PyMOL Python script that loads the backbone (N, CA, C, O; Angstrom):
from pymol import cmd

cmd.read_pdbstr("""\
ATOM      1  N   MET A   1      78.269  83.417  94.075  1.00  0.00           N
ATOM      2  CA  MET A   1      77.950  83.898  95.348  1.00  0.00           C
ATOM      3  C   MET A   1      77.715  85.357  95.191  1.00  0.00           C
ATOM      4  O   MET A   1      78.221  85.969  94.250  1.00  0.00           O
ATOM      5  N   LYS A   2      76.905  85.983  96.151  1.00  0.00           N
ATOM      6  CA  LYS A   2      76.529  87.569  96.046  1.00  0.00           C
ATOM      7  C   LYS A   2      77.345  87.669  97.013  1.00  0.00           C
ATOM      8  O   LYS A   2      77.702  86.814  97.823  1.00  0.00           O
ATOM      9  N   GLU A   3      77.815  89.424  96.838  1.00  0.00           N
ATOM     10  CA  GLU A   3      78.365  89.811  97.675  1.00  0.00           C
ATOM     11  C   GLU A   3      77.549  90.318  98.874  1.00  0.00           C
ATOM     12  O   GLU A   3      76.410  90.752  98.700  1.00  0.00           O
ATOM     13  N   THR A   4      78.126  90.269 100.106  1.00  0.00           N
ATOM     14  CA  THR A   4      76.903  90.111 101.800  1.00  0.00           C
ATOM     15  C   THR A   4      77.576  91.636 102.342  1.00  0.00           C
ATOM     16  O   THR A   4      78.723  92.016 102.104  1.00  0.00           O
ATOM     17  N   ILE A   5      76.922  92.100 102.834  1.00  0.00           N
ATOM     18  CA  ILE A   5      77.358  93.321 103.434  1.00  0.00           C
ATOM     19  C   ILE A   5      76.279  92.877 104.720  1.00  0.00           C
ATOM     20  O   ILE A   5      75.078  92.633 104.606  1.00  0.00           O
ATOM     21  N   ASP A   6      77.302  92.852 106.251  1.00  0.00           N
ATOM     22  CA  ASP A   6      77.035  92.372 107.260  1.00  0.00           C
ATOM     23  C   ASP A   6      76.218  93.649 108.016  1.00  0.00           C
ATOM     24  O   ASP A   6      76.831  94.703 107.846  1.00  0.00           O
ATOM     25  N   CYS A   7      75.133  93.782 108.710  1.00  0.00           N
ATOM     26  CA  CYS A   7      75.184  94.947 109.480  1.00  0.00           C
ATOM     27  C   CYS A   7      74.322  94.520 110.688  1.00  0.00           C
ATOM     28  O   CYS A   7      73.469  95.300 111.110  1.00  0.00           O
ATOM     29  N   ARG A   8      74.488  93.459 111.191  1.00  0.00           N
ATOM     30  CA  ARG A   8      73.754  92.588 112.223  1.00  0.00           C
ATOM     31  C   ARG A   8      74.523  93.323 113.395  1.00  0.00           C
ATOM     32  O   ARG A   8      75.682  93.536 113.037  1.00  0.00           O
ATOM     33  N   GLY A   9      74.301  93.724 114.512  1.00  0.00           N
ATOM     34  CA  GLY A   9      74.303  94.689 115.517  1.00  0.00           C
ATOM     35  C   GLY A   9      74.378  95.670 115.296  1.00  0.00           C
ATOM     36  O   GLY A   9      74.970  96.355 116.130  1.00  0.00           O
ATOM     37  N   MET A  10      73.903  96.274 114.202  1.00  0.00           N
ATOM     38  CA  MET A  10      74.099  97.527 114.139  1.00  0.00           C
ATOM     39  C   MET A  10      72.486  98.272 114.139  1.00  0.00           C
ATOM     40  O   MET A  10      71.549  97.679 113.606  1.00  0.00           O
ATOM     41  N   ARG A  11      72.332  99.415 114.694  1.00  0.00           N
ATOM     42  CA  ARG A  11      70.837  99.798 114.833  1.00  0.00           C
ATOM     43  C   ARG A  11      70.377 100.881 113.850  1.00  0.00           C
ATOM     44  O   ARG A  11      71.158 101.789 113.565  1.00  0.00           O
ATOM     45  N   CYS A  12      68.841 100.817 113.184  1.00  0.00           N
ATOM     46  CA  CYS A  12      68.874 101.846 112.044  1.00  0.00           C
ATOM     47  C   CYS A  12      68.899 103.183 112.652  1.00  0.00           C
ATOM     48  O   CYS A  12      68.248 103.435 113.666  1.00  0.00           O
ATOM     49  N   PRO A  13      69.825 104.260 111.900  1.00  0.00           N
ATOM     50  CA  PRO A  13      69.769 103.681 110.227  1.00  0.00           C
ATOM     51  C   PRO A  13      71.213 103.369 109.779  1.00  0.00           C
ATOM     52  O   PRO A  13      71.651 103.792 108.710  1.00  0.00           O
ATOM     53  N   LEU A  14      71.878 102.677 110.561  1.00  0.00           N
ATOM     54  CA  LEU A  14      73.265 102.242 109.772  1.00  0.00           C
ATOM     55  C   LEU A  14      73.133 101.302 109.018  1.00  0.00           C
ATOM     56  O   LEU A  14      73.949 101.301 108.096  1.00  0.00           O
ATOM     57  N   PRO A  15      72.317 100.358 109.035  1.00  0.00           N
ATOM     58  CA  PRO A  15      72.182  99.315 107.562  1.00  0.00           C
ATOM     59  C   PRO A  15      71.216 100.257 106.906  1.00  0.00           C
ATOM     60  O   PRO A  15      71.786 100.383 105.822  1.00  0.00           O
ATOM     61  N   ILE A  16      70.758 100.576 106.871  1.00  0.00           N
ATOM     62  CA  ILE A  16      70.149 101.472 105.797  1.00  0.00           C
ATOM     63  C   ILE A  16      71.010 102.381 104.889  1.00  0.00           C
ATOM     64  O   ILE A  16      70.829 102.604 103.692  1.00  0.00           O
ATOM     65  N   ILE A  17      72.111 102.925 105.802  1.00  0.00           N
ATOM     66  CA  ILE A  17      73.222 103.931 105.174  1.00  0.00           C
ATOM     67  C   ILE A  17      74.013 103.530 104.791  1.00  0.00           C
ATOM     68  O   ILE A  17      74.602 104.257 103.991  1.00  0.00           O
ATOM     69  N   ALA A  18      74.617 102.138 105.043  1.00  0.00           N
ATOM     70  CA  ALA A  18      75.322 100.699 104.439  1.00  0.00           C
ATOM     71  C   ALA A  18      74.403 100.525 103.140  1.00  0.00           C
ATOM     72  O   ALA A  18      74.801 100.987 102.070  1.00  0.00           O
ATOM     73  N   CYS A  19      73.254  99.903 103.223  1.00  0.00           N
ATOM     74  CA  CYS A  19      73.010 100.087 101.975  1.00  0.00           C
ATOM     75  C   CYS A  19      72.699 101.131 100.801  1.00  0.00           C
ATOM     76  O   CYS A  19      72.298 100.983  99.647  1.00  0.00           O
ATOM     77  N   ALA A  20      72.882 101.716 101.204  1.00  0.00           N
ATOM     78  CA  ALA A  20      72.762 103.391 100.272  1.00  0.00           C
ATOM     79  C   ALA A  20      74.133 103.765  99.484  1.00  0.00           C
ATOM     80  O   ALA A  20      74.413 104.206  98.369  1.00  0.00           O
ATOM     81  N   LYS A  21      74.996 103.270 100.899  1.00  0.00           N
ATOM     82  CA  LYS A  21      76.454 103.469 100.141  1.00  0.00           C
ATOM     83  C   LYS A  21      77.142 102.618  98.895  1.00  0.00           C
ATOM     84  O   LYS A  21      77.884 102.974  97.980  1.00  0.00           O
ATOM     85  N   LYS A  22      76.568 101.334  99.262  1.00  0.00           N
ATOM     86  CA  LYS A  22      76.718  99.897  98.540  1.00  0.00           C
ATOM     87  C   LYS A  22      76.159 100.017  96.933  1.00  0.00           C
ATOM     88  O   LYS A  22      76.665  99.625  95.881  1.00  0.00           O
ATOM     89  N   ILE A  23      75.103 100.615  97.173  1.00  0.00           N
ATOM     90  CA  ILE A  23      74.133 101.033  95.993  1.00  0.00           C
ATOM     91  C   ILE A  23      74.656 101.754  94.991  1.00  0.00           C
ATOM     92  O   ILE A  23      74.764 101.446  93.804  1.00  0.00           O
ATOM     93  N   ILE A  24      75.051 102.970  95.683  1.00  0.00           N
ATOM     94  CA  ILE A  24      76.038 103.581  94.633  1.00  0.00           C
ATOM     95  C   ILE A  24      76.917 103.171  93.642  1.00  0.00           C
ATOM     96  O   ILE A  24      77.092 103.669  92.531  1.00  0.00           O
ATOM     97  N   GLU A  25      77.489 102.145  94.191  1.00  0.00           N
ATOM     98  CA  GLU A  25      79.189 101.935  94.001  1.00  0.00           C
ATOM     99  C   GLU A  25      78.249 101.079  92.470  1.00  0.00           C
ATOM    100  O   GLU A  25      78.678 101.492  91.393  1.00  0.00           O
ATOM    101  N   MET A  26      77.253 100.152  92.370  1.00  0.00           N
ATOM    102  CA  MET A  26      76.701  99.309  91.675  1.00  0.00           C
ATOM    103  C   MET A  26      76.221  99.524  90.431  1.00  0.00           C
ATOM    104  O   MET A  26      75.632 100.562  90.129  1.00  0.00           O
ATOM    105  N   GLN A  27      76.471  98.409  89.494  1.00  0.00           N
ATOM    106  CA  GLN A  27      75.771  98.361  88.257  1.00  0.00           C
ATOM    107  C   GLN A  27      74.204  98.675  88.046  1.00  0.00           C
ATOM    108  O   GLN A  27      73.727  98.516  89.170  1.00  0.00           O
ATOM    109  N   ASP A  28      73.279  99.001  87.264  1.00  0.00           N
ATOM    110  CA  ASP A  28      72.075  98.542  86.884  1.00  0.00           C
ATOM    111  C   ASP A  28      71.822  97.516  87.055  1.00  0.00           C
ATOM    112  O   ASP A  28      72.479  96.809  86.291  1.00  0.00           O
ATOM    113  N   GLY A  29      70.891  96.703  87.965  1.00  0.00           N
ATOM    114  CA  GLY A  29      70.558  95.207  87.830  1.00  0.00           C
ATOM    115  C   GLY A  29      71.524  94.476  88.561  1.00  0.00           C
ATOM    116  O   GLY A  29      71.441  93.248  88.588  1.00  0.00           O
ATOM    117  N   ALA A  30      72.451  95.085  89.171  1.00  0.00           N
ATOM    118  CA  ALA A  30      73.071  94.410  89.864  1.00  0.00           C
ATOM    119  C   ALA A  30      72.864  93.872  91.372  1.00  0.00           C
ATOM    120  O   ALA A  30      72.325  94.878  91.834  1.00  0.00           O
ATOM    121  N   SER A  31      72.922  93.033  92.371  1.00  0.00           N
ATOM    122  CA  SER A  31      72.200  92.748  93.459  1.00  0.00           C
ATOM    123  C   SER A  31      73.329  92.139  94.917  1.00  0.00           C
ATOM    124  O   SER A  31      74.426  91.597  94.782  1.00  0.00           O
ATOM    125  N   PHE A  32      72.921  92.318  95.667  1.00  0.00           N
ATOM    126  CA  PHE A  32      73.727  91.947  97.057  1.00  0.00           C
ATOM    127  C   PHE A  32      72.839  91.477  97.971  1.00  0.00           C
ATOM    128  O   PHE A  32      71.629  91.646  97.821  1.00  0.00           O
ATOM    129  N   ILE A  33      73.565  90.589  99.420  1.00  0.00           N
ATOM    130  CA  ILE A  33      72.510  90.602 100.356  1.00  0.00           C
ATOM    131  C   ILE A  33      73.402  91.470 101.330  1.00  0.00           C
ATOM    132  O   ILE A  33      74.606  91.726 101.321  1.00  0.00           O
ATOM    133  N   LEU A  34      72.249  91.870 102.272  1.00  0.00           N
ATOM    134  CA  LEU A  34      72.194  92.951 103.246  1.00  0.00           C
ATOM    135  C   LEU A  34      71.753  91.861 104.426  1.00  0.00           C
ATOM    136  O   LEU A  34      70.660  91.296 104.412  1.00  0.00           O
ATOM    137  N   LEU A  35      73.009  91.602 105.694  1.00  0.00           N
ATOM    138  CA  LEU A  35      71.907  91.403 106.580  1.00  0.00           C
ATOM    139  C   LEU A  35      72.107  91.897 108.080  1.00  0.00           C
ATOM    140  O   LEU A  35      73.140  91.990 108.743  1.00  0.00           O
ATOM    141  N   ALA A  36      70.893  92.159 108.373  1.00  0.00           N
ATOM    142  CA  ALA A  36      70.444  93.391 109.509  1.00  0.00           C
ATOM    143  C   ALA A  36      69.434  92.380 110.123  1.00  0.00           C
ATOM    144  O   ALA A  36      68.564  91.745 109.528  1.00  0.00           O
ATOM    145  N   ASP A  37      69.853  92.372 111.909  1.00  0.00           N
ATOM    146  CA  ASP A  37      69.255  92.082 113.099  1.00  0.00           C
ATOM    147  C   ASP A  37      68.413  92.875 113.652  1.00  0.00           C
ATOM    148  O   ASP A  37      67.641  92.440 114.506  1.00  0.00           O
ATOM    149  N   ASP A  38      68.405  94.319 113.231  1.00  0.00           N
ATOM    150  CA  ASP A  38      67.776  95.384 114.034  1.00  0.00           C
ATOM    151  C   ASP A  38      66.008  94.924 113.540  1.00  0.00           C
ATOM    152  O   ASP A  38      65.571  94.817 112.394  1.00  0.00           O
ATOM    153  N   PRO A  39      65.348  94.744 114.717  1.00  0.00           N
ATOM    154  CA  PRO A  39      63.873  94.433 114.065  1.00  0.00           C
ATOM    155  C   PRO A  39      63.447  95.812 113.080  1.00  0.00           C
ATOM    156  O   PRO A  39      63.201  95.599 111.893  1.00  0.00           O
ATOM    157  N   ALA A  40      63.371  97.238 113.627  1.00  0.00           N
ATOM    158  CA  ALA A  40      63.130  98.080 112.684  1.00  0.00           C
ATOM    159  C   ALA A  40      64.062  98.193 111.275  1.00  0.00           C
ATOM    160  O   ALA A  40      63.710  99.022 110.435  1.00  0.00           O
ATOM    161  N   ALA A  41      65.151  97.425 111.044  1.00  0.00           N
ATOM    162  CA  ALA A  41      65.381  97.597 109.758  1.00  0.00           C
ATOM    163  C   ALA A  41      64.385  96.499 108.507  1.00  0.00           C
ATOM    164  O   ALA A  41      64.863  96.475 107.373  1.00  0.00           O
ATOM    165  N   ALA A  42      63.588  95.985 108.653  1.00  0.00           N
ATOM    166  CA  ALA A  42      62.219  95.452 107.867  1.00  0.00           C
ATOM    167  C   ALA A  42      61.790  96.396 107.392  1.00  0.00           C
ATOM    168  O   ALA A  42      62.054  96.668 106.221  1.00  0.00           O
ATOM    169  N   VAL A  43      60.784  97.394 108.364  1.00  0.00           N
ATOM    170  CA  VAL A  43      60.092  98.472 107.933  1.00  0.00           C
ATOM    171  C   VAL A  43      61.032  99.665 107.025  1.00  0.00           C
ATOM    172  O   VAL A  43      60.595 100.379 106.123  1.00  0.00           O
ATOM    173  N   ASP A  44      62.389  99.633 107.544  1.00  0.00           N
ATOM    174  CA  ASP A  44      63.151 100.941 107.058  1.00  0.00           C
ATOM    175  C   ASP A  44      64.044 100.683 105.765  1.00  0.00           C
ATOM    176  O   ASP A  44      64.520 101.658 105.184  1.00  0.00           O
ATOM    177  N   LEU A  45      64.330  99.140 105.212  1.00  0.00           N
ATOM    178  CA  LEU A  45      64.392  98.904 104.176  1.00  0.00           C
ATOM    179  C   LEU A  45      63.095  98.842 103.291  1.00  0.00           C
ATOM    180  O   LEU A  45      63.352  99.422 102.236  1.00  0.00           O
ATOM    181  N   GLN A  46      61.866  98.394 103.296  1.00  0.00           N
ATOM    182  CA  GLN A  46      60.653  98.306 102.649  1.00  0.00           C
ATOM    183  C   GLN A  46      60.770  99.590 102.533  1.00  0.00           C
ATOM    184  O   GLN A  46      60.903  99.668 101.312  1.00  0.00           O
ATOM    185  N   ALA A  47      60.835 101.053 103.061  1.00  0.00           N
ATOM    186  CA  ALA A  47      60.661 102.102 102.685  1.00  0.00           C
ATOM    187  C   ALA A  47      61.479 102.671 102.100  1.00  0.00           C
ATOM    188  O   ALA A  47      61.099 103.346 101.143  1.00  0.00           O
ATOM    189  N   TRP A  48      62.723 102.640 102.385  1.00  0.00           N
ATOM    190  CA  TRP A  48      64.006 103.205 101.773  1.00  0.00           C
ATOM    191  C   TRP A  48      63.601 102.656  99.789  1.00  0.00           C
ATOM    192  O   TRP A  48      63.534 103.488  98.884  1.00  0.00           O
ATOM    193  N   SER A  49      63.404 101.166  99.591  1.00  0.00           N
ATOM    194  CA  SER A  49      63.231 100.686  98.183  1.00  0.00           C
ATOM    195  C   SER A  49      62.130 101.301  97.691  1.00  0.00           C
ATOM    196  O   SER A  49      61.958 101.476  96.485  1.00  0.00           O
ATOM    197  N   ARG A  50      61.214 101.711  98.707  1.00  0.00           N
ATOM    198  CA  ARG A  50      59.737 102.550  97.921  1.00  0.00           C
ATOM    199  C   ARG A  50      60.483 103.495  97.569  1.00  0.00           C
ATOM    200  O   ARG A  50      60.791 103.390  96.382  1.00  0.00           O
ATOM    201  N   MET A  51      61.154 104.871  98.356  1.00  0.00           N
ATOM    202  CA  MET A  51      61.636 105.716  97.726  1.00  0.00           C
ATOM    203  C   MET A  51      62.534 105.940  96.996  1.00  0.00           C
ATOM    204  O   MET A  51      62.638 107.053  96.480  1.00  0.00           O
ATOM    205  N   THR A  52      63.314 105.070  96.783  1.00  0.00           N
ATOM    206  CA  THR A  52      64.702 104.750  96.085  1.00  0.00           C
ATOM    207  C   THR A  52      64.567 104.545  94.686  1.00  0.00           C
ATOM    208  O   THR A  52      65.235 105.120  93.827  1.00  0.00           O
ATOM    209  N   GLY A  53      63.454 103.493  94.442  1.00  0.00           N
ATOM    210  CA  GLY A  53      62.902 102.605  93.525  1.00  0.00           C
ATOM    211  C   GLY A  53      63.581 101.354  93.040  1.00  0.00           C
ATOM    212  O   GLY A  53      63.404 100.758  91.978  1.00  0.00           O
ATOM    213  N   HIS A  54      64.645 100.992  94.342  1.00  0.00           N
ATOM    214  CA  HIS A  54      65.334  99.639  94.594  1.00  0.00           C
ATOM    215  C   HIS A  54      64.032  98.662  94.548  1.00  0.00           C
ATOM    216  O   HIS A  54      62.809  98.783  94.473  1.00  0.00           O
ATOM    217  N   HIS A  55      64.987  97.641  94.634  1.00  0.00           N
ATOM    218  CA  HIS A  55      64.010  96.693  95.035  1.00  0.00           C
ATOM    219  C   HIS A  55      64.746  95.654  96.130  1.00  0.00           C
ATOM    220  O   HIS A  55      65.857  95.231  95.808  1.00  0.00           O
ATOM    221  N   CYS A  56      64.181  95.233  97.389  1.00  0.00           N
ATOM    222  CA  CYS A  56      64.535  94.620  98.708  1.00  0.00           C
ATOM    223  C   CYS A  56      63.488  93.503  99.020  1.00  0.00           C
ATOM    224  O   CYS A  56      62.298  93.762  99.195  1.00  0.00           O
ATOM    225  N   ALA A  57      64.006  92.256  99.077  1.00  0.00           N
ATOM    226  CA  ALA A  57      63.360  91.076  99.331  1.00  0.00           C
ATOM    227  C   ALA A  57      64.027  90.084 100.403  1.00  0.00           C
ATOM    228  O   ALA A  57      65.059  89.416 100.349  1.00  0.00           O
ATOM    229  N   PRO A  58      63.043  90.241 101.401  1.00  0.00           N
ATOM    230  CA  PRO A  58      63.552  89.336 102.396  1.00  0.00           C
ATOM    231  C   PRO A  58      64.115  87.585 101.963  1.00  0.00           C
ATOM    232  O   PRO A  58      63.659  86.906 101.043  1.00  0.00           O
ATOM    233  N   GLN A  59      65.027  87.248 102.776  1.00  0.00           N
ATOM    234  CA  GLN A  59      65.431  86.028 102.200  1.00  0.00           C
ATOM    235  C   GLN A  59      65.440  85.106 103.367  1.00  0.00           C
ATOM    236  O   GLN A  59      66.192  84.132 103.333  1.00  0.00           O
ATOM    237  N   GLY A  60      64.700  85.314 104.363  1.00  0.00           N
ATOM    238  CA  GLY A  60      64.909  84.945 105.931  1.00  0.00           C
ATOM    239  C   GLY A  60      66.118  84.977 106.674  1.00  0.00           C
ATOM    240  O   GLY A  60      67.265  84.940 106.229  1.00  0.00           O
ATOM    241  N   ASP A  61      65.657  85.064 108.104  1.00  0.00           N
ATOM    242  CA  ASP A  61      67.197  84.536 109.071  1.00  0.00           C
ATOM    243  C   ASP A  61      67.659  86.473 109.151  1.00  0.00           C
ATOM    244  O   ASP A  61      68.770  86.768 109.593  1.00  0.00           O
ATOM    245  N   GLY A  62      66.865  87.393 108.771  1.00  0.00           N
ATOM    246  CA  GLY A  62      67.473  88.793 108.740  1.00  0.00           C
ATOM    247  C   GLY A  62      68.419  89.058 107.529  1.00  0.00           C
ATOM    248  O   GLY A  62      69.251  89.960 107.433  1.00  0.00           O
ATOM    249  N   ALA A  63      68.118  88.086 106.630  1.00  0.00           N
ATOM    250  CA  ALA A  63      68.832  88.477 104.953  1.00  0.00           C
ATOM    251  C   ALA A  63      67.756  89.149 104.151  1.00  0.00           C
ATOM    252  O   ALA A  63      66.587  88.766 104.128  1.00  0.00           O
ATOM    253  N   TRP A  64      68.234  90.179 103.495  1.00  0.00           N
ATOM    254  CA  TRP A  64      67.403  90.870 102.277  1.00  0.00           C
ATOM    255  C   TRP A  64      68.354  90.859 100.903  1.00  0.00           C
ATOM    256  O   TRP A  64      69.567  90.989 100.737  1.00  0.00           O
ATOM    257  N   MET A  65      67.798  90.753 100.455  1.00  0.00           N
ATOM    258  CA  MET A  65      67.990  90.722  98.955  1.00  0.00           C
ATOM    259  C   MET A  65      68.246  92.523  98.569  1.00  0.00           C
ATOM    260  O   MET A  65      67.338  93.220  99.024  1.00  0.00           O
ATOM    261  N   ILE A  66      68.915  92.994  98.107  1.00  0.00           N
ATOM    262  CA  ILE A  66      68.918  94.301  97.417  1.00  0.00           C
ATOM    263  C   ILE A  66      69.405  93.667  96.237  1.00  0.00           C
ATOM    264  O   ILE A  66      70.158  92.707  96.074  1.00  0.00           O
ATOM    265  N   GLU A  67      68.285  95.074  94.779  1.00  0.00           N
ATOM    266  CA  GLU A  67      68.831  95.117  93.586  1.00  0.00           C
ATOM    267  C   GLU A  67      68.465  96.364  93.199  1.00  0.00           C
ATOM    268  O   GLU A  67      67.480  97.022  93.536  1.00  0.00           O
ATOM    269  N   LYS A  68      69.623  96.704  92.230  1.00  0.00           N
ATOM    270  CA  LYS A  68      69.494  98.049  92.286  1.00  0.00           C
ATOM    271  C   LYS A  68      68.888  98.263  91.130  1.00  0.00           C
ATOM    272  O   LYS A  68      69.497  97.551  90.333  1.00  0.00           O
ATOM    273  N   ARG A  69      67.866  98.945  90.447  1.00  0.00           N
ATOM    274  CA  ARG A  69      66.893  99.188  89.329  1.00  0.00           C
ATOM    275  C   ARG A  69      67.564  99.866  88.495  1.00  0.00           C
ATOM    276  O   ARG A  69      68.469 100.634  88.820  1.00  0.00           O
ATOM    277  N   ILE A  70      67.143  99.624  87.197  1.00  0.00           N
ATOM    278  CA  ILE A  70      67.823  99.918  85.972  1.00  0.00           C
ATOM    279  C   ILE A  70      66.818 101.720  86.285  1.00  0.00           C
ATOM    280  O   ILE A  70      65.691 101.747  86.780  1.00  0.00           O
ATOM    281  N   LYS A  71      67.464 102.775  85.923  1.00  0.00           N
ATOM    282  CA  LYS A  71      66.649 103.629  85.777  1.00  0.00           C
ATOM    283  C   LYS A  71      66.523 104.245  84.635  1.00  0.00           C
ATOM    284  O   LYS A  71      67.587 104.394  84.033  1.00  0.00           O
ATOM    285  N   ASP A  72      65.568 104.663  84.121  1.00  0.00           N
ATOM    286  CA  ASP A  72      64.900 105.375  82.883  1.00  0.00           C
ATOM    287  C   ASP A  72      65.514 106.548  82.839  1.00  0.00           C
ATOM    288  O   ASP A  72      65.220 107.366  81.968  1.00  0.00           O
TER     289      ASP A  72
END
""", "prot")
cmd.dss("prot")
cmd.show_as("cartoon", "prot")
cmd.util.cbc("prot")
cmd.orient("prot")
């Protein structure tokens, strides 16, 4: 079972801040689930992942799988 960060009820940028804080603690290749119900979170998470080089994938119902990419 993947760790889940529940950001439901939070407005952006709070889900992105929570995601960024969590990813710092993780080993390369590790992943977690982020729950966010703010409509802006979908756009913001995708932009954040492009800027940081990490991966995010929608899992449905406001859930996102966030994976820390291995840095070269």
